[in-house]
C-alpha positions as protocol buffer text, in pm:
chain_id: "A"
residue {
  index: 1
  type: MET
  ca { x: 619 y: 940 z: 4713 }
}
residue {
  index: 2
  type: ASN
  ca { x: 601 y: 1019 z: 4342 }
}
residue {
  index: 3
  type: LEU
  ca { x: 336 y: 810 z: 4168 }
}
residue {
  index: 4
  type: ASP
  ca { x: 337 y: 993 z: 3835 }
}
residue {
  index: 5
  type: PHE
  ca { x: 465 y: 681 z: 3661 }
}
residue {
  index: 6
  type: LEU
  ca { x: 138 y: 506 z: 3753 }
}
residue {
  index: 7
  type: HIS
  ca { x: -63 y: 758 z: 3552 }
}
residue {
  index: 8
  type: PHE
  ca { x: -209 y: 574 z: 3252 }
}
residue {
  index: 9
  type: SER
  ca { x: -411 y: 763 z: 2991 }
}
residue {
  index: 10
  type: PHE
  ca { x: -602 y: 665 z: 2680 }
}
residue {
  index: 11
  type: LEU
  ca { x: -312 y: 789 z: 2466 }
}
residue {
  index: 12
  type: ASP
  ca { x: -80 y: 549 z: 2650 }
}
residue {
  index: 13
  type: LEU
  ca { x: -314 y: 261 z: 2570 }
}
residue {
  index: 14
  type: LEU
  ca { x: -336 y: 371 z: 2207 }
}
residue {
  index: 15
  type: ASP
  ca { x: 44 y: 394 z: 2192 }
}
residue {
  index: 16
  type: ILE
  ca { x: 79 y: 37 z: 2319 }
}
residue {
  index: 17
  type: ILE
  ca { x: -179 y: -94 z: 2071 }
}
residue {
  index: 18
  type: LEU
  ca { x: -12 y: 78 z: 1776 }
}
residue {
  index: 19
  type: VAL
  ca { x: 331 y: -54 z: 1876 }
}
residue {
  index: 20
  type: ALA
  ca { x: 182 y: -404 z: 1915 }
}
residue {
  index: 21
  type: VAL
  ca { x: 27 y: -383 z: 1566 }
}
residue {
  index: 22
  type: LEU
  ca { x: 359 y: -262 z: 1421 }
}
residue {
  index: 23
  type: LEU
  ca { x: 552 y: -546 z: 1587 }
}
residue {
  index: 24
  type: TYR
  ca { x: 291 y: -794 z: 1467 }
}
residue {
  index: 25
  type: TYR
  ca { x: 332 y: -674 z: 1106 }
}
residue {
  index: 26
  type: ILE
  ca { x: 711 y: -693 z: 1132 }
}
residue {
  index: 27
  type: TYR
  ca { x: 697 y: -1044 z: 1280 }
}
residue {
  index: 28
  type: LYS
  ca { x: 449 y: -1155 z: 1012 }
}
residue {
  index: 29
  type: LEU
  ca { x: 674 y: -1010 z: 744 }
}
residue {
  index: 30
  type: LEU
  ca { x: 997 y: -1168 z: 867 }
}
residue {
  index: 31
  type: LYS
  ca { x: 864 y: -1500 z: 1000 }
}
residue {
  index: 32
  type: GLY
  ca { x: 1033 y: -1793 z: 831 }
}
residue {
  index: 33
  type: THR
  ca { x: 1285 y: -1581 z: 640 }
}
residue {
  index: 34
  type: VAL
  ca { x: 1660 y: -1535 z: 668 }
}
residue {
  index: 35
  type: ALA
  ca { x: 1595 y: -1170 z: 757 }
}
residue {
  index: 36
  type: ILE
  ca { x: 1483 y: -1270 z: 1107 }
}
residue {
  index: 37
  type: ASN
  ca { x: 1843 y: -1381 z: 1180 }
}
residue {
  index: 38
  type: ILE
  ca { x: 1970 y: -1040 z: 1071 }
}
residue {
  index: 39
  type: VAL
  ca { x: 1724 y: -870 z: 1308 }
}
residue {
  index: 40
  type: VAL
  ca { x: 1847 y: -1090 z: 1594 }
}
residue {
  index: 41
  type: GLY
  ca { x: 2208 y: -999 z: 1509 }
}
residue {
  index: 42
  type: ILE
  ca { x: 2125 y: -626 z: 1511 }
}
residue {
  index: 43
  type: ALA
  ca { x: 1945 y: -664 z: 1845 }
}
residue {
  index: 44
  type: LEU
  ca { x: 2251 y: -836 z: 1995 }
}
residue {
  index: 45
  type: ILE
  ca { x: 2483 y: -559 z: 1871 }
}
residue {
  index: 46
  type: PHE
  ca { x: 2250 y: -298 z: 2023 }
}
residue {
  index: 47
  type: LEU
  ca { x: 2246 y: -487 z: 2355 }
}
residue {
  index: 48
  type: ILE
  ca { x: 2626 y: -511 z: 2360 }
}
residue {
  index: 49
  type: TRP
  ca { x: 2647 y: -139 z: 2281 }
}
residue {
  index: 50
  type: LYS
  ca { x: 2427 y: -54 z: 2580 }
}
residue {
  index: 51
  type: ILE
  ca { x: 2633 y: -280 z: 2806 }
}
residue {
  index: 52
  type: THR
  ca { x: 2960 y: -119 z: 2694 }
}
residue {
  index: 53
  type: GLN
  ca { x: 2807 y: 223 z: 2759 }
}
residue {
  index: 54
  type: ALA
  ca { x: 2703 y: 120 z: 3110 }
}
residue {
  index: 55
  type: LEU
  ca { x: 3056 y: -14 z: 3177 }
}
residue {
  index: 56
  type: HIS
  ca { x: 3213 y: 307 z: 3035 }
}
residue {
  index: 57
  type: MET
  ca { x: 3408 y: 114 z: 2773 }
}
residue {
  index: 58
  type: GLU
  ca { x: 3450 y: 426 z: 2560 }
}
residue {
  index: 59
  type: MET
  ca { x: 3638 y: 284 z: 2260 }
}
residue {
  index: 60
  type: LEU
  ca { x: 3418 y: -20 z: 2200 }
}
residue {
  index: 61
  type: SER
  ca { x: 3095 y: 166 z: 2270 }
}
residue {
  index: 62
  type: GLY
  ca { x: 3206 y: 442 z: 2033 }
}
residue {
  index: 63
  type: ILE
  ca { x: 3275 y: 194 z: 1751 }
}
residue {
  index: 64
  type: LEU
  ca { x: 2942 y: 18 z: 1803 }
}
residue {
  index: 65
  type: GLY
  ca { x: 2763 y: 354 z: 1825 }
}
residue {
  index: 66
  type: TYR
  ca { x: 2904 y: 467 z: 1489 }
}
residue {
  index: 67
  type: LEU
  ca { x: 2819 y: 128 z: 1343 }
}
residue {
  index: 68
  type: LEU
  ca { x: 2457 y: 152 z: 1455 }
}
residue {
  index: 69
  type: SER
  ca { x: 2411 y: 519 z: 1366 }
}
residue {
  index: 70
  type: GLY
  ca { x: 2539 y: 462 z: 1013 }
}
residue {
  index: 71
  type: GLY
  ca { x: 2351 y: 139 z: 970 }
}
residue {
  index: 72
  type: VAL
  ca { x: 2018 y: 289 z: 863 }
}
residue {
  index: 73
  type: ILE
  ca { x: 2117 y: 308 z: 497 }
}
residue {
  index: 74
  type: ALA
  ca { x: 2265 y: -42 z: 515 }
}
residue {
  index: 75
  type: LEU
  ca { x: 1940 y: -172 z: 663 }
}
residue {
  index: 76
  type: ILE
  ca { x: 1737 y: -15 z: 382 }
}
residue {
  index: 77
  type: ILE
  ca { x: 1960 y: -192 z: 129 }
}
residue {
  index: 78
  type: VAL
  ca { x: 1956 y: -527 z: 310 }
}
residue {
  index: 79
  type: PHE
  ca { x: 1582 y: -521 z: 377 }
}
residue {
  index: 80
  type: GLN
  ca { x: 1478 y: -365 z: 46 }
}
residue {
  index: 81
  type: GLN
  ca { x: 1242 y: -649 z: -48 }
}
residue {
  index: 82
  type: GLU
  ca { x: 1099 y: -680 z: 304 }
}
residue {
  index: 83
  type: ILE
  ca { x: 1037 y: -303 z: 330 }
}
residue {
  index: 84
  type: ARG
  ca { x: 862 y: -306 z: -7 }
}
residue {
  index: 85
  type: LYS
  ca { x: 645 y: -599 z: 98 }
}
residue {
  index: 86
  type: PHE
  ca { x: 569 y: -431 z: 433 }
}
residue {
  index: 87
  type: LEU
  ca { x: 452 y: -109 z: 264 }
}
residue {
  index: 88
  type: LEU
  ca { x: 246 y: -308 z: 16 }
}
residue {
  index: 89
  type: MET
  ca { x: 94 y: -507 z: 303 }
}
residue {
  index: 90
  type: ILE
  ca { x: -6 y: -185 z: 482 }
}
residue {
  index: 91
  type: GLY
  ca { x: -133 y: -20 z: 165 }
}
residue {
  index: 92
  type: THR
  ca { x: -346 y: -313 z: 50 }
}
residue {
  index: 93
  type: THR
  ca { x: -491 y: -424 z: 384 }
}
residue {
  index: 94
  type: ASN
  ca { x: -858 y: -490 z: 322 }
}
residue {
  index: 95
  type: PHE
  ca { x: -1010 y: -255 z: 582 }
}
residue {
  index: 96
  type: THR
  ca { x: -1341 y: -251 z: 393 }
}
residue {
  index: 97
  type: ASN
  ca { x: -1373 y: -628 z: 419 }
}
residue {
  index: 98
  type: LYS
  ca { x: -1592 y: -729 z: 711 }
}
residue {
  index: 99
  type: ARG
  ca { x: -1309 y: -938 z: 857 }
}
residue {
  index: 100
  type: GLY
  ca { x: -1005 y: -768 z: 709 }
}
residue {
  index: 101
  type: PHE
  ca { x: -916 y: -528 z: 987 }
}
residue {
  index: 102
  type: LEU
  ca { x: -1013 y: -768 z: 1264 }
}
residue {
  index: 103
  type: LYS
  ca { x: -774 y: -1028 z: 1125 }
}
residue {
  index: 104
  type: GLN
  ca { x: -489 y: -783 z: 1173 }
}
residue {
  index: 105
  type: LEU
  ca { x: -575 y: -768 z: 1543 }
}
residue {
  index: 106
  type: LYS
  ca { x: -610 y: -1139 z: 1591 }
}
residue {
  index: 107
  type: PHE
  ca { x: -403 y: -1132 z: 1907 }
}
residue {
  index: 108
  type: LEU
  ca { x: -684 y: -923 z: 2065 }
}
residue {
  index: 109
  type: GLN
  ca { x: -946 y: -1182 z: 1973 }
}
residue {
  index: 110
  type: SER
  ca { x: -1027 y: -1529 z: 2094 }
}
residue {
  index: 111
  type: GLU
  ca { x: -1107 y: -1684 z: 1755 }
}
residue {
  index: 112
  type: ILE
  ca { x: -1199 y: -1601 z: 1396 }
}
residue {
  index: 113
  type: ASN
  ca { x: -1365 y: -1863 z: 1182 }
}
residue {
  index: 114
  type: SER
  ca { x: -1288 y: -1880 z: 813 }
}
residue {
  index: 115
  type: GLU
  ca { x: -1584 y: -1875 z: 578 }
}
residue {
  index: 116
  type: THR
  ca { x: -1390 y: -2027 z: 290 }
}
residue {
  index: 117
  type: ASP
  ca { x: -1495 y: -2379 z: 195 }
}
residue {
  index: 118
  type: THR
  ca { x: -1150 y: -2534 z: 213 }
}
residue {
  index: 119
  type: GLN
  ca { x: -1289 y: -2886 z: 188 }
}
residue {
  index: 120
  type: THR
  ca { x: -1438 y: -2818 z: -155 }
}
residue {
  index: 121
  type: ILE
  ca { x: -1120 y: -2648 z: -279 }
}
residue {
  index: 122
  type: VAL
  ca { x: -895 y: -2937 z: -172 }
}
residue {
  index: 123
  type: LYS
  ca { x: -1140 y: -3201 z: -298 }
}
residue {
  index: 124
  type: THR
  ca { x: -1156 y: -3032 z: -639 }
}
residue {
  index: 125
  type: CYS
  ca { x: -777 y: -3005 z: -658 }
}
residue {
  index: 126
  type: LYS
  ca { x: -751 y: -3375 z: -575 }
}
residue {
  index: 127
  type: SER
  ca { x: -982 y: -3445 z: -871 }
}
residue {
  index: 128
  type: PHE
  ca { x: -769 y: -3216 z: -1091 }
}
residue {
  index: 129
  type: SER
  ca { x: -460 y: -3407 z: -982 }
}
residue {
  index: 130
  type: LYS
  ca { x: -605 y: -3738 z: -1103 }
}
residue {
  index: 131
  type: SER
  ca { x: -706 y: -3594 z: -1440 }
}
residue {
  index: 132
  type: ARG
  ca { x: -387 y: -3386 z: -1482 }
}
residue {
  index: 133
  type: THR
  ca { x: -589 y: -3066 z: -1506 }
}
residue {
  index: 134
  type: GLY
  ca { x: -384 y: -2754 z: -1445 }
}
residue {
  index: 135
  type: ALA
  ca { x: -528 y: -2509 z: -1191 }
}
residue {
  index: 136
  type: LEU
  ca { x: -419 y: -2202 z: -996 }
}
residue {
  index: 137
  type: ILE
  ca { x: -639 y: -2080 z: -710 }
}
residue {
  index: 138
  type: VAL
  ca { x: -553 y: -1767 z: -512 }
}
residue {
  index: 139
  type: ILE
  ca { x: -729 y: -1715 z: -179 }
}
residue {
  index: 140
  type: GLU
  ca { x: -740 y: -1363 z: -39 }
}
residue {
  index: 141
  type: ARG
  ca { x: -664 y: -1315 z: 328 }
}
residue {
  index: 142
  type: THR
  ca { x: -616 y: -962 z: 470 }
}
residue {
  index: 143
  type: ASN
  ca { x: -445 y: -786 z: 179 }
}
residue {
  index: 144
  type: ASN
  ca { x: -691 y: -655 z: -77 }
}
residue {
  index: 145
  type: LEU
  ca { x: -629 y: -820 z: -416 }
}
residue {
  index: 146
  type: ASP
  ca { x: -825 y: -576 z: -633 }
}
residue {
  index: 147
  type: PHE
  ca { x: -502 y: -469 z: -802 }
}
residue {
  index: 148
  type: ILE
  ca { x: -475 y: -817 z: -960 }
}
residue {
  index: 149
  type: ILE
  ca { x: -847 y: -892 z: -981 }
}
residue {
  index: 150
  type: ASN
  ca { x: -885 y: -600 z: -1223 }
}
residue {
  index: 151
  type: SER
  ca { x: -659 y: -782 z: -1470 }
}
residue {
  index: 152
  type: GLY
  ca { x: -909 y: -1067 z: -1510 }
}
residue {
  index: 153
  type: ASP
  ca { x: -1279 y: -1128 z: -1563 }
}
residue {
  index: 154
  type: ARG
  ca { x: -1491 y: -1044 z: -1262 }
}
residue {
  index: 155
  type: MET
  ca { x: -1760 y: -1277 z: -1137 }
}
residue {
  index: 156
  type: ASN
  ca { x: -1949 y: -1336 z: -815 }
}
residue {
  index: 157
  type: ALA
  ca { x: -2030 y: -1698 z: -737 }
}
residue {
  index: 158
  type: ILE
  ca { x: -2010 y: -1912 z: -427 }
}
residue {
  index: 159
  type: VAL
  ca { x: -1728 y: -2168 z: -431 }
}
residue {
  index: 160
  type: ASN
  ca { x: -1847 y: -2510 z: -545 }
}
residue {
  index: 161
  type: GLU
  ca { x: -1684 y: -2809 z: -707 }
}
residue {
  index: 162
  type: VAL
  ca { x: -1880 y: -2802 z: -1034 }
}
residue {
  index: 163
  type: LEU
  ca { x: -1801 y: -2435 z: -1096 }
}
residue {
  index: 164
  type: LEU
  ca { x: -1428 y: -2482 z: -1030 }
}
residue {
  index: 165
  type: GLU
  ca { x: -1422 y: -2783 z: -1264 }
}
residue {
  index: 166
  type: SER
  ca { x: -1596 y: -2575 z: -1532 }
}
residue {
  index: 167
  type: ILE
  ca { x: -1348 y: -2288 z: -1494 }
}
residue {
  index: 168
  type: PHE
  ca { x: -1037 y: -2504 z: -1522 }
}
residue {
  index: 169
  type: PHE
  ca { x: -1172 y: -2741 z: -1791 }
}
residue {
  index: 170
  type: LYS
  ca { x: -903 y: -2752 z: -2061 }
}
residue {
  index: 171
  type: ASN
  ca { x: -1132 y: -2625 z: -2337 }
}
residue {
  index: 172
  type: SER
  ca { x: -1289 y: -2354 z: -2121 }
}
residue {
  index: 173
  type: PRO
  ca { x: -1204 y: -1992 z: -2214 }
}
residue {
  index: 174
  type: LEU
  ca { x: -1167 y: -1920 z: -1841 }
}
residue {
  index: 175
  type: HIS
  ca { x: -899 y: -2176 z: -1758 }
}
residue {
  index: 176
  type: ASP
  ca { x: -600 y: -1954 z: -1844 }
}
residue {
  index: 177
  type: GLY
  ca { x: -459 y: -1752 z: -1555 }
}
residue {
  index: 178
  type: ALA
  ca { x: -564 y: -1767 z: -1191 }
}
residue {
  index: 179
  type: THR
  ca { x: -895 y: -1776 z: -1010 }
}
residue {
  index: 180
  type: VAL
  ca { x: -930 y: -1552 z: -703 }
}
residue {
  index: 181
  type: ILE
  ca { x: -1146 y: -1645 z: -404 }
}
residue {
  index: 182
  type: ARG
  ca { x: -1261 y: -1392 z: -144 }
}
residue {
  index: 183
  type: ASP
  ca { x: -1484 y: -1487 z: 151 }
}
residue {
  index: 184
  type: ASN
  ca { x: -1588 y: -1814 z: -18 }
}
residue {
  index: 185
  type: ASN
  ca { x: -1681 y: -1633 z: -338 }
}
residue {
  index: 186
  type: ILE
  ca { x: -1507 y: -1670 z: -672 }
}
residue {
  index: 187
  type: VAL
  ca { x: -1459 y: -1303 z: -758 }
}
residue {
  index: 188
  type: ALA
  ca { x: -1243 y: -1327 z: -1071 }
}
residue {
  index: 189
  type: THR
  ca { x: -1104 y: -1568 z: -1329 }
}
residue {
  index: 190
  type: ARG
  ca { x: -831 y: -1540 z: -1594 }
}
residue {
  index: 191
  type: VAL
  ca { x: -638 y: -1319 z: -1353 }
}
residue {
  index: 192
  type: ILE
  ca { x: -282 y: -1226 z: -1445 }
}
residue {
  index: 193
  type: LEU
  ca { x: -45 y: -1261 z: -1150 }
}
residue {
  index: 194
  type: PRO
  ca { x: 295 y: -1097 z: -1091 }
}
residue {
  index: 195
  type: VAL
  ca { x: 564 y: -1353 z: -1172 }
}
residue {
  index: 196
  type: SER
  ca { x: 841 y: -1406 z: -918 }
}
residue {
  index: 197
  type: GLU
  ca { x: 1194 y: -1318 z: -1027 }
}
residue {
  index: 198
  type: ASN
  ca { x: 1349 y: -1533 z: -755 }
}
residue {
  index: 199
  type: GLU
  ca { x: 1645 y: -1712 z: -914 }
}
residue {
  index: 200
  type: ARG
  ca { x: 1637 y: -1986 z: -651 }
}
residue {
  index: 201
  type: ILE
  ca { x: 1319 y: -2138 z: -797 }
}
residue {
  index: 202
  type: PRO
  ca { x: 1415 y: -2470 z: -963 }
}
residue {
  index: 203
  type: ALA
  ca { x: 1389 y: -2474 z: -1342 }
}
residue {
  index: 204
  type: ARG
  ca { x: 1141 y: -2764 z: -1331 }
}
residue {
  index: 205
  type: PHE
  ca { x: 871 y: -2528 z: -1202 }
}
residue {
  index: 206
  type: GLY
  ca { x: 684 y: -2345 z: -1476 }
}
residue {
  index: 207
  type: LEU
  ca { x: 503 y: -2015 z: -1508 }
}
residue {
  index: 208
  type: ARG
  ca { x: 209 y: -2128 z: -1297 }
}
residue {
  index: 209
  type: HIS
  ca { x: 435 y: -2192 z: -996 }
}
residue {
  index: 210
  type: ARG
  ca { x: 629 y: -1869 z: -1050 }
}
residue {
  index: 211
  type: ALA
  ca { x: 302 y: -1674 z: -1061 }
}
residue {
  index: 212
  type: ALA
  ca { x: 183 y: -1834 z: -736 }
}
residue {
  index: 213
  type: ILE
  ca { x: 513 y: -1756 z: -567 }
}
residue {
  index: 214
  type: GLY
  ca { x: 505 y: -1401 z: -705 }
}
residue {
  index: 215
  type: VAL
  ca { x: 163 y: -1308 z: -566 }
}
residue {
  index: 216
  type: THR
  ca { x: 239 y: -1464 z: -226 }
}
residue {
  index: 217
  type: GLU
  ca { x: 568 y: -1272 z: -209 }
}
residue {
  index: 218
  type: LYS
  ca { x: 386 y: -942 z: -256 }
}
residue {
  index: 219
  type: THR
  ca { x: 74 y: -1014 z: -48 }
}
residue {
  index: 220
  type: ASP
  ca { x: -37 y: -1245 z: 231 }
}
residue {
  index: 221
  type: ALA
  ca { x: -263 y: -1444 z: -3 }
}
residue {
  index: 222
  type: VAL
  ca { x: -221 y: -1821 z: -25 }
}
residue {
  index: 223
  type: CYS
  ca { x: -225 y: -2031 z: -343 }
}
residue {
  index: 224
  type: VAL
  ca { x: -326 y: -2388 z: -419 }
}
residue {
  index: 225
  type: LEU
  ca { x: -223 y: -2510 z: -761 }
}
residue {
  index: 226
  type: VAL
  ca { x: -218 y: -2828 z: -964 }
}
residue {
  index: 227
  type: SER
  ca { x: 52 y: -2904 z: -1220 }
}
residue {
  index: 228
  type: GLU
  ca { x: -82 y: -2996 z: -1562 }
}
residue {
  index: 229
  type: GLU
  ca { x: 233 y: -3196 z: -1639 }
}
residue {
  index: 230
  type: THR
  ca { x: 264 y: -3403 z: -1322 }
}
residue {
  index: 231
  type: GLY
  ca { x: -72 y: -3365 z: -1147 }
}
residue {
  index: 232
  type: GLU
  ca { x: 114 y: -3262 z: -832 }
}
residue {
  index: 233
  type: ILE
  ca { x: -72 y: -3037 z: -588 }
}
residue {
  index: 234
  type: SER
  ca { x: 129 y: -2750 z: -440 }
}
residue {
  index: 235
  type: TYR
  ca { x: 46 y: -2513 z: -156 }
}
residue {
  index: 236
  type: ILE
  ca { x: 230 y: -2181 z: -152 }
}
residue {
  index: 237
  type: LYS
  ca { x: 240 y: -1921 z: 124 }
}
residue {
  index: 238
  type: ASP
  ca { x: 475 y: -1624 z: 179 }
}
residue {
  index: 239
  type: GLY
  ca { x: 658 y: -1711 z: -143 }
}
residue {
  index: 240
  type: GLU
  ca { x: 747 y: -2058 z: -17 }
}
residue {
  index: 241
  type: PHE
  ca { x: 625 y: -2412 z: -81 }
}
residue {
  index: 242
  type: VAL
  ca { x: 440 y: -2553 z: 221 }
}
residue {
  index: 243
  type: LEU
  ca { x: 496 y: -2927 z: 258 }
}
residue {
  index: 244
  type: PHE
  ca { x: 212 y: -3168 z: 340 }
}
residue {
  index: 245
  type: LYS
  ca { x: 189 y: -3547 z: 335 }
}
residue {
  index: 246
  type: ASP
  ca { x: -167 y: -3581 z: 199 }
}
residue {
  index: 247
  type: THR
  ca { x: -477 y: -3380 z: 112 }
}
residue {
  index: 248
  type: VAL
  ca { x: -610 y: -3415 z: 467 }
}
residue {
  index: 249
  type: GLU
  ca { x: -306 y: -3233 z: 603 }
}
residue {
  index: 250
  type: LEU
  ca { x: -330 y: -2981 z: 319 }
}
residue {
  index: 251
  type: GLU
  ca { x: -687 y: -2896 z: 418 }
}
residue {
  index: 252
  type: GLU
  ca { x: -582 y: -2858 z: 782 }
}
residue {
  index: 253
  type: LYS
  ca { x: -298 y: -2623 z: 691 }
}
residue {
  index: 254
  type: LEU
  ca { x: -520 y: -2420 z: 459 }
}
residue {
  index: 255
  type: GLN
  ca { x: -792 y: -2392 z: 720 }
}
residue {
  index: 256
  type: LYS
  ca { x: -541 y: -2282 z: 983 }
}
residue {
  index: 257
  type: ASP
  ca { x: -382 y: -2018 z: 759 }
}
residue {
  index: 258
  type: LEU
  ca { x: -718 y: -1871 z: 664 }
}
residue {
  index: 259
  type: THR
  ca { x: -810 y: -1821 z: 1031 }
}
residue {
  index: 260
  type: GLU
  ca { x: -488 y: -1636 z: 1118 }
}
């Protein structure tokens, strides 16, 4: 009896882990987007192609085979934005951060606790909302944000309500731009963010919202912002507005996202 298929080496284990990481990145990239429906459609076409091959349906299998073999270029065109974001995600993963790499392998862990003081952030934003104080807070997750941090003024201070209020005070020289938080430390202020060019964003949203959407489109960071005009608090993740009914739910969502 041939038992060669039971042979399992370290390289086999490494192969499985790398494939799992790749699939995790792809799922993370496509989750909640229209692109996931395209992937499902391609998977169904591939399945039908294999079935037609097994049933020796030469004409149909030939057509589907040509369609799939010539579809690589089409996929690059269709998934241009997703591929760009995927490469940026890989290239900016914060492997030097003490939790950065481990967060990528969350499915191999039981739990990771966030160090970020989400309660203080949400409480401060609630205060900003009442006083109509504009604010834009970017919280780093696994993608390293040094490429935007370098555009602002660096600092190193633990997150606290008084400091955030001082930064975003209307007459403060630091209130323009975004503030970046990493591991519960405010690491930069007056940061310039990439502005989203998404034409679907309603005209009522200003530059602050477009900047928050832009940075979350290009990285896995999350943004909490307060509108200076309306006092409305917004939470943005993956280039999309995340809905919440009150600040309690906002804190829960923020805490959950920072432990993923």
